[in-house]
Each structure stands twice: as C-alpha cells, then as structure tokens.
C-alpha positions as a LaTeX table, in Angstrom:
\begin{tabular}{lrrr}
\hline
Residue & $x$ (\AA) & $y$ (\AA) & $z$ (\AA) \\
\hline
Met1 & $-9.51$ & 11.10 & 17.28 \\
Asn2 & $-5.40$ & 12.42 & 16.99 \\
Ile3 & $-4.01$ & 10.94 & 14.47 \\
Leu4 & $-0.54$ & 10.54 & 12.77 \\
Val5 & 0.32 & 9.53 & 9.73 \\
Leu6 & 3.97 & 8.68 & 8.72 \\
Gly7 & 5.13 & 8.94 & 5.45 \\
Gly8 & 2.00 & 11.72 & 5.34 \\
Arg9 & 3.33 & 13.17 & 2.06 \\
Gly10 & 3.36 & 9.68 & 0.29 \\
Met11 & 1.43 & 8.81 & $-2.70$ \\
Leu12 & $-0.91$ & 6.67 & 0.13 \\
Gly13 & $-0.14$ & 9.32 & 3.29 \\
Arg14 & $-1.78$ & 12.31 & 1.38 \\
Asp15 & $-5.00$ & 10.61 & 0.27 \\
Leu16 & $-5.33$ & 9.01 & 4.06 \\
Val17 & $-4.78$ & 12.22 & 5.45 \\
Thr18 & $-6.97$ & 14.02 & 3.13 \\
Val19 & $-9.96$ & 10.98 & 4.02 \\
Leu20 & $-9.16$ & 11.15 & 7.82 \\
Ser21 & $-9.41$ & 14.95 & 8.03 \\
Gly22 & $-12.95$ & 14.77 & 6.44 \\
Arg23 & $-14.54$ & 11.81 & 8.15 \\
Ser24 & $-14.88$ & 13.76 & 11.25 \\
Glu25 & $-14.99$ & 17.23 & 12.89 \\
Arg26 & $-13.47$ & 15.52 & 16.07 \\
His27 & $-10.30$ & 13.83 & 14.04 \\
Arg28 & $-6.92$ & 15.97 & 14.16 \\
Val29 & $-4.73$ & 14.31 & 11.77 \\
Thr30 & $-0.84$ & 15.24 & 11.42 \\
Ala31 & 1.10 & 14.33 & 8.16 \\
Trp32 & 4.77 & 13.64 & 9.11 \\
Asp33 & 7.57 & 12.28 & 6.55 \\
Ile34 & 11.28 & 11.70 & 6.54 \\
Glu35 & 11.60 & 15.31 & 6.72 \\
Asp36 & 9.53 & 15.22 & 9.91 \\
Val37 & 10.73 & 12.09 & 11.45 \\
Asp38 & 13.36 & 9.23 & 10.25 \\
Ile39 & 12.18 & 5.89 & 11.42 \\
Ile40 & 15.69 & 4.57 & 11.61 \\
Asp41 & 16.79 & 6.71 & 13.95 \\
Lys42 & 15.26 & 5.15 & 17.26 \\
Tyr43 & 16.25 & 7.98 & 19.70 \\
Thr44 & 14.19 & 10.40 & 17.21 \\
Val45 & 11.41 & 8.19 & 16.78 \\
Asp46 & 10.61 & 7.80 & 20.21 \\
Arg47 & 11.28 & 11.84 & 21.17 \\
Ala48 & 8.62 & 12.79 & 18.77 \\
Leu49 & 6.56 & 10.18 & 19.66 \\
Gly50 & 6.92 & 10.45 & 23.20 \\
Arg51 & 6.76 & 14.34 & 22.59 \\
Asp52 & 3.33 & 14.45 & 21.24 \\
Ser53 & 0.12 & 12.48 & 22.45 \\
Phe54 & $-1.42$ & 10.24 & 19.52 \\
Asp55 & $-4.53$ & 8.29 & 19.81 \\
Val56 & $-2.97$ & 6.61 & 16.79 \\
Val57 & $-0.03$ & 6.30 & 14.78 \\
Val58 & $-0.33$ & 4.87 & 11.24 \\
Asn59 & 2.87 & 3.69 & 9.49 \\
Cys60 & 2.93 & 4.43 & 5.79 \\
Ala61 & 7.08 & 5.22 & 5.60 \\
Ala62 & 8.43 & 2.29 & 3.55 \\
Tyr63 & 11.23 & 1.80 & 1.17 \\
Thr64 & 9.62 & 0.77 & $-1.82$ \\
Ala65 & 11.86 & 0.48 & $-4.39$ \\
Val66 & 11.26 & $-3.66$ & $-5.16$ \\
Asp67 & 14.07 & $-4.34$ & $-7.53$ \\
Lys68 & 16.57 & $-1.72$ & $-5.87$ \\
Ala69 & 16.29 & $-3.36$ & $-2.55$ \\
Glu70 & 17.74 & $-6.68$ & $-4.43$ \\
Gln71 & 20.88 & $-4.70$ & $-4.00$ \\
Asp72 & 20.16 & $-2.54$ & $-1.34$ \\
Lys73 & 19.29 & $-5.15$ & 1.27 \\
Glu74 & 20.38 & $-2.77$ & 4.54 \\
Thr75 & 18.66 & 0.14 & 3.39 \\
Ala76 & 15.55 & $-2.21$ & 2.91 \\
Leu77 & 15.41 & $-4.07$ & 5.70 \\
Ala78 & 16.56 & $-0.70$ & 8.31 \\
Val79 & 13.27 & 0.76 & 6.88 \\
Asn80 & 11.00 & $-1.65$ & 6.08 \\
Ala81 & 11.90 & $-4.24$ & 9.61 \\
Arg82 & 13.70 & $-2.10$ & 11.94 \\
Gly83 & 12.12 & 1.17 & 11.40 \\
Ala84 & 8.76 & $-0.30$ & 11.55 \\
Arg85 & 10.07 & $-2.18$ & 14.98 \\
Asn86 & 10.92 & 1.95 & 16.23 \\
Val87 & 7.33 & 3.12 & 15.66 \\
Ala88 & 5.94 & 0.47 & 16.92 \\
Ala89 & 8.06 & 0.70 & 19.91 \\
Ala90 & 7.22 & 4.12 & 20.70 \\
Ala91 & 3.60 & 4.23 & 19.87 \\
Arg92 & 3.17 & 1.83 & 22.21 \\
Ala93 & 4.99 & 3.62 & 24.92 \\
Ala94 & 3.39 & 6.78 & 24.38 \\
Gly95 & 0.29 & 4.79 & 24.89 \\
Ser96 & $-0.62$ & 5.27 & 21.10 \\
Arg97 & $-2.64$ & 2.66 & 18.66 \\
Asn98 & $-0.12$ & 0.78 & 16.00 \\
Val99 & $-1.35$ & 0.65 & 12.42 \\
Leu100 & 1.20 & $-0.45$ & 9.79 \\
Leu101 & 0.97 & $-1.25$ & 6.12 \\
Ser102 & 2.10 & $-3.91$ & 4.72 \\
Thr103 & 2.23 & $-5.58$ & 0.96 \\
Asp104 & 1.00 & $-9.07$ & $-0.99$ \\
Tyr105 & 4.75 & $-9.45$ & $-1.26$ \\
Val106 & 4.75 & $-11.52$ & 1.75 \\
Phe107 & 3.32 & $-14.18$ & 0.08 \\
Asp108 & 5.01 & $-16.05$ & $-3.35$ \\
Gly109 & 1.84 & $-16.17$ & $-5.24$ \\
Ser110 & 2.21 & $-19.88$ & $-5.74$ \\
Lys111 & $-1.41$ & $-20.50$ & $-3.86$ \\
Gln112 & $-4.28$ & $-21.62$ & $-6.04$ \\
Gly113 & $-7.27$ & $-18.90$ & $-4.77$ \\
Ala114 & $-7.19$ & $-15.67$ & $-2.97$ \\
Tyr115 & $-5.11$ & $-15.36$ & $-0.12$ \\
Arg116 & $-6.59$ & $-14.87$ & 3.37 \\
Glu117 & $-4.64$ & $-13.63$ & 6.46 \\
Gly118 & $-4.25$ & $-16.71$ & 7.93 \\
Asp119 & $-2.25$ & $-18.07$ & 5.17 \\
Glu120 & 1.41 & $-18.83$ & 5.96 \\
Pro121 & 4.16 & $-15.81$ & 4.61 \\
Cys122 & 6.64 & $-17.00$ & 2.14 \\
Pro123 & 7.91 & $-13.74$ & 0.46 \\
Ala124 & 8.01 & $-13.35$ & $-3.53$ \\
Asn125 & 11.50 & $-11.39$ & $-3.08$ \\
Tyr126 & 13.83 & $-9.18$ & $-0.31$ \\
Tyr127 & 11.76 & $-6.65$ & $-0.27$ \\
Gly128 & 8.54 & $-8.43$ & 0.71 \\
Tyr129 & 10.85 & $-10.39$ & 3.34 \\
Thr130 & 12.08 & $-7.20$ & 4.64 \\
Lys131 & 7.91 & $-6.12$ & 4.98 \\
Leu132 & 7.41 & $-9.52$ & 6.58 \\
Met133 & 10.26 & $-8.87$ & 9.19 \\
Gly134 & 8.26 & $-5.60$ & 9.69 \\
Glu135 & 5.30 & $-7.04$ & 10.26 \\
Arg136 & 6.83 & $-9.81$ & 13.04 \\
Leu137 & 9.14 & $-7.10$ & 14.72 \\
Thr138 & 5.68 & $-4.74$ & 15.06 \\
Gly139 & 3.69 & $-7.94$ & 16.26 \\
Glu140 & 5.92 & $-8.78$ & 18.86 \\
Val141 & 6.57 & $-5.24$ & 20.36 \\
Asp142 & 2.60 & $-4.36$ & 19.86 \\
Pro143 & 0.12 & $-7.19$ & 20.03 \\
Asp144 & $-2.65$ & $-5.16$ & 19.46 \\
Cys145 & $-1.25$ & $-3.60$ & 16.63 \\
Leu146 & $-3.37$ & $-3.70$ & 13.18 \\
Ile147 & $-1.35$ & $-4.61$ & 10.65 \\
Ile148 & $-2.73$ & $-3.90$ & 6.81 \\
Arg149 & $-1.70$ & $-5.70$ & 3.84 \\
Thr150 & $-2.31$ & $-4.11$ & 0.08 \\
Gln151 & $-1.52$ & $-4.46$ & $-3.01$ \\
Trp152 & $-0.67$ & $-2.60$ & $-7.03$ \\
Leu153 & $-1.47$ & 0.68 & $-5.79$ \\
Tyr154 & $-1.65$ & 4.15 & $-7.84$ \\
Gly155 & $-3.37$ & 7.89 & $-6.70$ \\
Ala156 & $-2.74$ & 10.95 & $-7.90$ \\
Ala157 & 0.53 & 11.71 & $-5.58$ \\
Gly158 & 2.89 & 9.30 & $-6.58$ \\
Lys159 & 4.43 & 7.18 & $-9.43$ \\
Asn160 & 2.68 & 4.45 & $-10.24$ \\
Phe161 & 1.45 & 1.70 & $-12.75$ \\
Val162 & $-1.46$ & 4.28 & $-13.84$ \\
Glu163 & 0.65 & 7.23 & $-14.27$ \\
Thr164 & 3.32 & 4.98 & $-16.42$ \\
Met165 & 1.22 & 3.75 & $-19.00$ \\
Leu166 & $-0.05$ & 6.95 & $-19.46$ \\
Lys167 & 3.44 & 9.11 & $-19.93$ \\
Leu168 & 4.65 & 5.95 & $-22.02$ \\
Ala169 & 1.13 & 6.37 & $-24.31$ \\
Glu170 & 2.42 & 10.06 & $-25.35$ \\
Thr171 & 5.32 & 8.55 & $-27.54$ \\
Asn172 & 4.53 & 4.64 & $-27.89$ \\
Lys173 & 1.83 & 3.18 & $-30.30$ \\
Thr174 & 2.83 & 0.01 & $-28.76$ \\
Leu175 & 3.53 & $-1.44$ & $-25.24$ \\
Ser176 & 4.53 & $-4.82$ & $-23.43$ \\
Val177 & 3.53 & $-5.80$ & $-20.78$ \\
Val178 & 3.42 & $-8.55$ & $-18.54$ \\
Asp179 & 0.11 & $-10.97$ & $-18.56$ \\
Asp180 & 1.25 & $-13.79$ & $-16.18$ \\
Gln181 & 0.87 & $-12.11$ & $-13.01$ \\
Gln182 & $-2.83$ & $-11.26$ & $-11.33$ \\
Gly183 & $-3.95$ & $-8.96$ & $-8.76$ \\
Ser184 & $-5.95$ & $-6.22$ & $-7.58$ \\
Pro185 & $-5.24$ & $-2.82$ & $-9.15$ \\
Thr186 & $-5.75$ & $-0.65$ & $-5.78$ \\
Trp187 & $-6.62$ & 3.11 & $-5.57$ \\
Thr188 & $-5.18$ & 4.95 & $-2.87$ \\
Ala189 & $-8.69$ & 6.62 & $-1.93$ \\
Asp190 & $-10.41$ & 3.49 & $-1.43$ \\
Leu191 & $-7.64$ & 2.14 & 0.91 \\
Ala192 & $-7.70$ & 5.35 & 2.61 \\
Arg193 & $-11.57$ & 4.43 & 3.12 \\
Ala194 & $-11.44$ & 1.33 & 4.48 \\
Ile195 & $-7.95$ & 2.28 & 6.92 \\
Ala196 & $-9.93$ & 5.02 & 8.24 \\
Leu197 & $-12.87$ & 2.26 & 8.76 \\
Leu198 & $-10.38$ & 0.01 & 10.48 \\
Val199 & $-8.89$ & 2.62 & 12.72 \\
Glu200 & $-12.01$ & 3.94 & 13.60 \\
Gly201 & $-13.65$ & 0.05 & 14.54 \\
Arg202 & $-10.54$ & $-0.19$ & 17.04 \\
Cys203 & $-9.81$ & $-3.27$ & 14.76 \\
Arg204 & $-6.48$ & $-5.35$ & 15.69 \\
Gly205 & $-4.48$ & $-7.93$ & 13.57 \\
Ile206 & $-4.01$ & $-8.66$ & 9.93 \\
Tyr207 & $-6.53$ & $-7.05$ & 7.32 \\
His208 & $-5.92$ & $-8.02$ & 3.50 \\
Val209 & $-7.48$ & $-4.61$ & 1.80 \\
Ser210 & $-7.52$ & $-3.98$ & $-1.97$ \\
Asn211 & $-9.99$ & $-2.90$ & $-4.78$ \\
Ala212 & $-12.29$ & $-5.75$ & $-5.72$ \\
Gly213 & $-12.02$ & $-8.08$ & $-8.81$ \\
Cys214 & $-8.48$ & $-9.25$ & $-10.24$ \\
Thr215 & $-6.58$ & $-8.74$ & $-13.32$ \\
Thr216 & $-3.08$ & $-9.00$ & $-14.87$ \\
Trp217 & $-0.83$ & $-6.15$ & $-15.62$ \\
Cys218 & $-1.83$ & $-6.46$ & $-19.19$ \\
Gly219 & $-5.48$ & $-6.54$ & $-18.51$ \\
Phe220 & $-4.87$ & $-3.40$ & $-16.22$ \\
Ala221 & $-3.17$ & $-1.48$ & $-19.03$ \\
Arg222 & $-5.52$ & $-2.17$ & $-21.26$ \\
Lys223 & $-8.47$ & $-0.92$ & $-19.29$ \\
Ile224 & $-6.02$ & 2.00 & $-18.65$ \\
Phe225 & $-5.91$ & 2.87 & $-22.48$ \\
Glu226 & $-9.68$ & 1.99 & $-23.25$ \\
Thr227 & $-11.12$ & 3.76 & $-19.96$ \\
Ala228 & $-8.53$ & 7.39 & $-21.19$ \\
Gln229 & $-9.47$ & 6.86 & $-24.79$ \\
Lys230 & $-6.14$ & 6.17 & $-26.34$ \\
Glu231 & $-4.95$ & 3.92 & $-29.06$ \\
Ile232 & $-2.59$ & 1.92 & $-27.63$ \\
Glu233 & $-1.69$ & $-1.61$ & $-28.49$ \\
Val234 & $-0.73$ & $-3.67$ & $-25.89$ \\
Val235 & 1.12 & $-6.85$ & $-26.37$ \\
Pro236 & 1.06 & $-9.79$ & $-23.70$ \\
Ile237 & 4.76 & $-10.97$ & $-21.81$ \\
Thr238 & 5.54 & $-13.19$ & $-19.37$ \\
Thr239 & 7.38 & $-12.43$ & $-16.21$ \\
Glu240 & 10.36 & $-14.24$ & $-17.67$ \\
Gln241 & 10.56 & $-11.75$ & $-20.90$ \\
Phe242 & 9.95 & $-9.05$ & $-18.41$ \\
Asn243 & 13.44 & $-10.10$ & $-16.52$ \\
Ala244 & 12.85 & $-7.94$ & $-13.50$ \\
Pro245 & 15.69 & $-8.34$ & $-10.96$ \\
Ala246 & 13.24 & $-9.24$ & $-8.33$ \\
Arg247 & 10.71 & $-11.74$ & $-8.31$ \\
Arg248 & 6.99 & $-11.20$ & $-8.41$ \\
Pro249 & 4.25 & $-13.47$ & $-7.21$ \\
Ala250 & 1.74 & $-15.03$ & $-9.93$ \\
Asn251 & $-1.31$ & $-14.54$ & $-7.58$ \\
Ser252 & $-1.76$ & $-11.44$ & $-5.55$ \\
Val253 & $-5.38$ & $-11.79$ & $-4.91$ \\
Phe254 & $-6.94$ & $-11.23$ & $-1.27$ \\
Asp255 & $-9.86$ & $-12.98$ & 0.37 \\
Met256 & $-11.51$ & $-9.73$ & 2.09 \\
Thr257 & $-13.87$ & $-11.54$ & 4.03 \\
Arg258 & $-12.78$ & $-10.39$ & 7.09 \\
Leu259 & $-12.39$ & $-6.78$ & 6.27 \\
Leu260 & $-16.19$ & $-7.23$ & 5.48 \\
Glu261 & $-17.10$ & $-8.83$ & 8.17 \\
Asp262 & $-15.75$ & $-6.51$ & 10.73 \\
Thr263 & $-16.38$ & $-3.00$ & 9.58 \\
Gly264 & $-18.42$ & $-3.72$ & 6.41 \\
Cys265 & $-16.78$ & $-2.34$ & 4.23 \\
Ala266 & $-16.60$ & $-3.59$ & 0.51 \\
Pro267 & $-14.28$ & $-1.81$ & $-1.48$ \\
Pro268 & $-15.59$ & $-1.04$ & $-5.17$ \\
His269 & $-14.54$ & $-3.25$ & $-7.91$ \\
Trp270 & $-11.03$ & $-2.06$ & $-9.73$ \\
Thr271 & $-12.39$ & $-0.86$ & $-13.01$ \\
Glu272 & $-14.92$ & 1.69 & $-10.86$ \\
Ala273 & $-12.01$ & 2.96 & $-9.20$ \\
Leu274 & $-9.98$ & 2.92 & $-12.46$ \\
Gly275 & $-13.03$ & 4.98 & $-13.85$ \\
Gln276 & $-13.16$ & 7.77 & $-11.16$ \\
Tyr277 & $-9.37$ & 8.33 & $-10.50$ \\
Leu278 & $-9.11$ & 9.03 & $-14.64$ \\
Thr279 & $-12.46$ & 11.17 & $-14.13$ \\
Met280 & $-11.07$ & 13.09 & $-11.28$ \\
Arg281 & $-7.14$ & 13.20 & $-13.12$ \\
Gly282 & $-8.55$ & 14.67 & $-16.26$ \\
Arg283 & $-10.81$ & 17.11 & $-14.04$ \\
Lys284 & $-7.28$ & 18.52 & $-12.68$ \\
Asp285 & $-5.46$ & 18.58 & $-15.62$ \\
Ala286 & $-7.92$ & 20.65 & $-17.09$ \\
Arg287 & $-8.12$ & 23.41 & $-14.54$ \\
\hline
\end{tabular}
C-alpha cells in the first residue's frame, strides 16, 4: 500500500512511519508535516493529495495544547475540525482511505466503567470539543473513514508525561501529581502497531486503542520512577489542587473489545510497555 502519514514528524507519526515501513516491503510510506502541507489550507491539501496517488491517508496532525486551546479557540478549531474535514474531503476525492486520530477527551469522564465506541460523547474541554467536531465532519465527508481514539500518549519523539517526570526528577526529590484521574498510559509504538492492523484490515468506523490496564497520573509517575530506579517521593493531589485551565475527564479507560474482535490485537499492559520504552530509551542514552 502507498500510505501517507500527516503529522509524520510528530511523536506518534514517527513511530507510525517506522512500524508501517517495517511491516511489509509492499508498503510505501510517506511522512508529511506542517512544513509540507498545512491542513488548515484547503487548496494546499486538495492539490497535495490530488497530486500523489495514496491508498491510505492517516491524519495524525492536530492541535494538542489542551490548556492553551481554552484561549486559542480559533486555531484549535481550525486545525482539529476544519483541518480534519479538509483532509477527509481531499482523500475521498482522490480515492484514498482516510484515517483520523482522535482522543479520550471527547468524553467527560463521568461514566462508571470503560468507554465503548458507541457511548455518547460529551467533551471534557474545548480541545475535546474540537476533536469531536473533527470526528463528525470527517464522518460526514467520508462515511467509510476510520477514526481511532487514544489517550495518555508517550514516545521517543515528543514532549510527554514520561519525559517530563524524568526531567523533573533531575532537580527534585518530591513531586506532586494528580491522583483522581484514571486512564491508560499508551506507548506510541504499541499504538502504531494497532493502527497498522486496522489499516491493513481495511477497518472502518470508530475504534478505541490504548495500552491495557489503567492507573492514575500519580500511579503512572510512581511506576516511571520505580522502573527507572529513581528515588523520588510522589505526593498525590486532586485535580482541583492542580488547577489546570482545561478540565480533564476523571475516567478515560477504554473498552477495546472491538479492536480485539476485528484485528486480533490485544495491546500489552501499560506497565510492560513502559518497561520496554524505558529500556529502549536507556540504550539510546548509552550510545
């Protein structure tokens, strides 16, 4: 397959390009980022996707500054909603299958139990609203699209919670971390492998994808330091005490039954994935 990854130089995009390129010699994978095509510009998107013949377009490009989105609403909406629509329309016109990456923040976190794909969205914040609008506009333009919701991402090629914790550990012996939000830390490499299976299986509709198991941000931080063998005291605090500009869902846990049934993919437990990531990271640092 000839596959285009938009946002291909971002944290997820880089792992996705690596995974797709390594799965089959028949896959030709192209990575474009904002320097190559700005998805807000409909004319540029139409021309770029019409010029090359892609079988699949995976849209990882997004405005992801969750707190900043509460003030910079126009830009967040332009990228996550109208930009997603531009990509979907251009891909459909070019005869390409369209894949959009979305988020757990389309839910407010009030559900007791894991979120299924058919649960009614209710965005937790403005960022979540823009991503939900992106899902809906994409679906209107291309009813055959594939939408993948994910959460709590970390990886080697971008700013993320794991790297932030390890950086803070260099100058702190005690850290306060939120302990009343529950979700599933997700390594972008594992997410990329699941995306590859969904693409190769020609799946359509909405899928929830994360690593298995769940924890809080506080539990995540403690496991990071335990695995990295760092003596850091992690003090649990509430979301209210942290006082971030954007509201976060209290529960982001996904039910991934559909992913397993349609692809056979059962993502590793988040603790296993974290261990593999930190081992890989350590090898790179040792070079």
